[in-house]
C-alpha positions as CSV (number, residue, x, y, z in Angstrom):
1,X,-23.0,-1.9,-28.1
2,X,-24.0,-5.5,-28.0
3,X,-22.6,-8.7,-29.4
4,X,-24.4,-7.7,-32.6
5,X,-21.6,-5.3,-33.4
6,X,-19.2,-8.2,-33.9
7,X,-21.6,-10.1,-36.1
8,X,-21.9,-7.0,-38.4
9,X,-18.1,-6.9,-39.1
10,X,-17.7,-8.0,-42.7
11,X,-14.5,-10.0,-42.2
12,X,-13.7,-12.1,-39.2
13,X,-10.3,-13.6,-38.8
14,X,-10.0,-16.2,-36.1
15,X,-7.0,-17.8,-34.7
16,X,-6.6,-20.6,-32.2
17,X,-3.3,-19.6,-30.7
18,X,-0.9,-22.5,-30.5
19,X,1.0,-22.8,-27.3
20,X,4.6,-21.6,-27.4
21,X,6.0,-22.2,-24.0
22,X,9.1,-20.3,-22.9
23,X,10.6,-21.6,-19.7
24,X,12.8,-19.0,-18.0
25,X,15.1,-19.6,-15.0
26,X,14.9,-16.8,-12.5
27,X,17.7,-15.8,-10.1
28,X,16.2,-14.9,-6.7
29,X,12.6,-15.2,-7.9
30,X,9.9,-16.5,-5.6
31,X,8.8,-19.2,-8.1
32,X,11.1,-22.0,-9.1
33,X,9.0,-23.0,-12.1
34,X,8.0,-19.8,-13.8
35,X,7.1,-20.0,-17.5
36,X,5.7,-17.6,-20.2
37,X,3.7,-18.4,-23.3
38,X,4.6,-16.2,-26.3
39,X,3.1,-16.2,-29.7
40,X,3.9,-14.0,-32.8
41,X,0.7,-13.2,-34.6
42,X,1.2,-10.3,-37.1
43,X,-2.5,-9.9,-37.9
44,X,-3.6,-6.5,-39.4
45,X,-7.2,-5.3,-39.3
46,X,-8.6,-2.6,-41.5
47,X,-12.0,-0.8,-41.5
48,X,-14.9,-3.2,-40.9
49,X,-12.7,-6.2,-40.3
50,X,-11.8,-7.9,-37.0
51,X,-9.5,-10.6,-35.6
52,X,-10.4,-13.1,-32.9
53,X,-7.6,-13.8,-30.5
54,X,-8.1,-17.1,-28.9
55,X,-6.1,-18.6,-26.1
56,X,-6.6,-22.3,-25.1
57,X,-5.5,-23.0,-21.5
58,X,-6.5,-25.6,-19.0
59,X,-9.2,-27.0,-21.3
60,X,-10.9,-23.6,-21.7
61,X,-10.9,-21.2,-24.7
62,X,-10.7,-17.5,-24.0
63,X,-11.4,-14.9,-26.7
64,X,-10.8,-11.2,-27.4
65,X,-11.8,-9.2,-30.5
66,X,-9.5,-6.7,-32.2
67,X,-11.1,-4.6,-35.0
68,X,-12.0,-1.3,-36.5
69,X,-15.5,0.1,-36.7
70,X,-16.4,2.9,-39.1
71,X,-20.0,3.5,-38.3
72,X,-21.8,4.3,-35.0
73,X,-21.9,6.9,-32.4
74,X,-18.1,7.0,-32.0
75,X,-17.2,7.2,-35.7
76,X,-14.2,5.3,-36.9
77,X,-12.2,3.6,-34.1
78,X,-10.1,0.6,-33.3
79,X,-10.8,-1.7,-30.3
80,X,-9.5,-4.5,-28.1
81,X,-12.5,-6.2,-26.3
82,X,-12.8,-9.3,-24.2
83,X,-15.5,-11.5,-25.6
84,X,-15.8,-14.6,-23.4
85,X,-16.2,-15.3,-19.7
86,X,-13.3,-14.8,-17.4
87,X,-11.4,-12.5,-19.8
88,X,-10.4,-8.9,-19.4
89,X,-8.5,-6.0,-20.8
90,X,-6.5,-3.6,-18.6
91,X,-8.0,-0.2,-18.2
92,X,-8.5,2.3,-15.3
93,X,-11.3,2.8,-12.9
94,X,-12.0,6.3,-14.3
95,X,-11.9,5.1,-18.0
96,X,-13.1,1.5,-18.0
97,X,-13.7,1.4,-21.7
98,X,-10.3,2.7,-22.8
99,X,-7.6,0.1,-23.0
100,X,-4.6,1.1,-20.9
101,X,-1.3,1.6,-22.6
102,X,1.7,0.2,-20.8
103,X,5.3,1.4,-21.3
104,X,8.0,-1.2,-22.2
105,X,8.8,-3.4,-19.1
106,X,6.0,-1.9,-17.0
107,X,4.4,-4.6,-14.9
108,X,1.0,-6.0,-15.7
109,X,-0.7,-8.1,-13.0
110,X,-3.0,-8.4,-10.1
111,X,-2.5,-4.8,-9.0
112,X,-4.0,-3.5,-12.3
113,X,-7.7,-2.8,-13.1
114,X,-9.2,-5.0,-15.8
115,X,-12.5,-4.4,-17.5
116,X,-13.9,-7.9,-17.8
117,X,-16.5,-9.6,-20.1
118,X,-19.2,-8.4,-20.5
119,X,-17.9,-4.9,-20.5
120,X,-21.3,-3.2,-20.9
121,X,-24.3,-3.0,-18.6
122,X,-26.1,-6.2,-17.9
123,X,-25.1,-8.8,-20.4
124,X,-24.2,-6.3,-23.2
125,X,-20.6,-5.8,-24.5
126,X,-19.1,-2.4,-25.1
127,X,-16.0,-2.2,-27.2
128,X,-12.8,-1.0,-25.4
129,X,-11.2,1.8,-27.3
130,X,-7.6,1.6,-28.7
131,X,-7.7,4.7,-31.0
132,X,-10.4,6.9,-32.4
133,X,-9.3,7.9,-35.9
134,X,-11.7,10.9,-36.0
135,X,-10.9,12.8,-32.9
136,X,-7.6,11.2,-31.9
137,X,-8.8,10.0,-28.5
138,X,-7.6,6.7,-26.9
139,X,-4.3,5.7,-25.4
140,X,-2.9,4.1,-28.5
141,X,-2.3,7.1,-30.7
142,X,1.3,6.7,-31.8
143,X,1.9,5.4,-35.3
144,X,4.7,3.0,-36.4
145,X,5.8,1.9,-32.9
146,X,5.0,-1.0,-30.6
147,X,2.3,-0.1,-28.0
148,X,1.4,-2.5,-25.2
149,X,-2.0,-3.4,-23.8
150,X,-2.6,-5.7,-20.9
151,X,-5.1,-8.6,-20.7
152,X,-6.2,-11.3,-18.2
153,X,-8.0,-14.6,-18.2
154,X,-8.9,-17.3,-15.8
155,X,-10.1,-17.2,-12.2
156,X,-8.6,-17.5,-8.7
157,X,-5.2,-19.1,-8.5
158,X,-5.5,-19.9,-12.2
159,X,-5.5,-16.3,-13.4
160,X,-3.1,-15.4,-16.1
161,X,-1.8,-11.9,-17.1
162,X,-0.3,-10.9,-20.4
163,X,0.6,-8.2,-22.9
164,X,-0.5,-7.6,-26.4
165,X,1.7,-5.6,-28.8
166,X,-0.1,-3.3,-31.2
167,X,1.2,-1.1,-34.0
168,X,-1.0,1.6,-35.6
169,X,0.5,0.9,-39.0
170,X,-1.3,3.6,-41.0
171,X,-4.6,5.5,-41.3
172,X,-7.4,3.2,-40.2
173,X,-5.3,0.1,-39.6
174,X,-3.9,-1.7,-36.6
175,X,-1.7,-4.7,-36.3
176,X,-1.6,-7.2,-33.5
177,X,2.1,-8.2,-33.4
178,X,2.7,-10.5,-30.5
179,X,1.2,-11.6,-27.2
180,X,2.7,-13.2,-24.1
181,X,1.2,-14.3,-20.8
182,X,2.0,-16.1,-17.5
183,X,0.6,-16.7,-14.1
184,X,1.8,-13.7,-12.1
185,X,3.1,-10.2,-13.1
186,X,4.7,-9.8,-16.5
187,X,6.6,-6.9,-17.9
188,X,5.1,-5.3,-21.0
189,X,7.1,-6.5,-24.0
190,X,9.1,-8.9,-21.9
191,X,9.4,-12.7,-22.0
192,X,10.3,-12.9,-18.4
193,X,8.2,-12.5,-15.3
194,X,8.5,-9.1,-13.5
195,X,10.0,-8.4,-11.0
196,X,13.0,-10.8,-10.8
197,X,13.7,-10.9,-14.5
198,X,17.2,-11.8,-15.5
199,X,17.1,-12.0,-19.3
200,X,15.2,-10.6,-22.3
201,X,14.3,-13.1,-24.9
202,X,13.8,-12.1,-28.5
203,X,10.3,-11.7,-30.0
204,X,11.2,-12.9,-33.5
205,X,9.5,-15.9,-35.0
206,X,6.7,-17.1,-37.3
207,X,3.1,-17.0,-36.1
208,X,2.2,-19.9,-34.0
209,X,5.8,-21.3,-33.8
210,X,6.7,-23.3,-30.7
211,X,9.7,-21.9,-29.0
212,X,11.5,-23.2,-25.9
213,X,14.3,-21.7,-24.0
């Protein structure tokens, strides 16, 4: 599938994510100035709608698309796809177009495999599957619970890793709840770098709210 797929979606919700910087002190951690950015989003997409997740960092804008497609060779499915340069979604080498599901506190970082933009051959973009509503495939098949995907953006020493919390909230719907990211490894669902974490901060808060610890 090409970028045309995104243009065909009837509803596009976009969000320039405001920075909510959470500074965390680490006992015994290697970094003396580790910080995590966390944002509560609560955006739900339904068939033939999408949401553009945008992170502004270091003067650059990085984007991903979350949506549901009901037509095409794969039938009705939800996806989480990187849509700008230097962005990626965690997957596996054997299944590069299926977003990987991380368990709570599982580390997301440099050791993981990320499918990066463009995810297709050449300059084309293939959607990365969350859940297929027709045949049940995909790694995000549980309903009513938080499920964590990993993402990356940036290059070299300025590479960031993060998690995105999704809930399959009913037939043919998916909600992006929260995201968090940092430079270095981060535990899925955590607001502290991993390893070396000493505290779990709450995820509650309005969308786009600045929060500092």
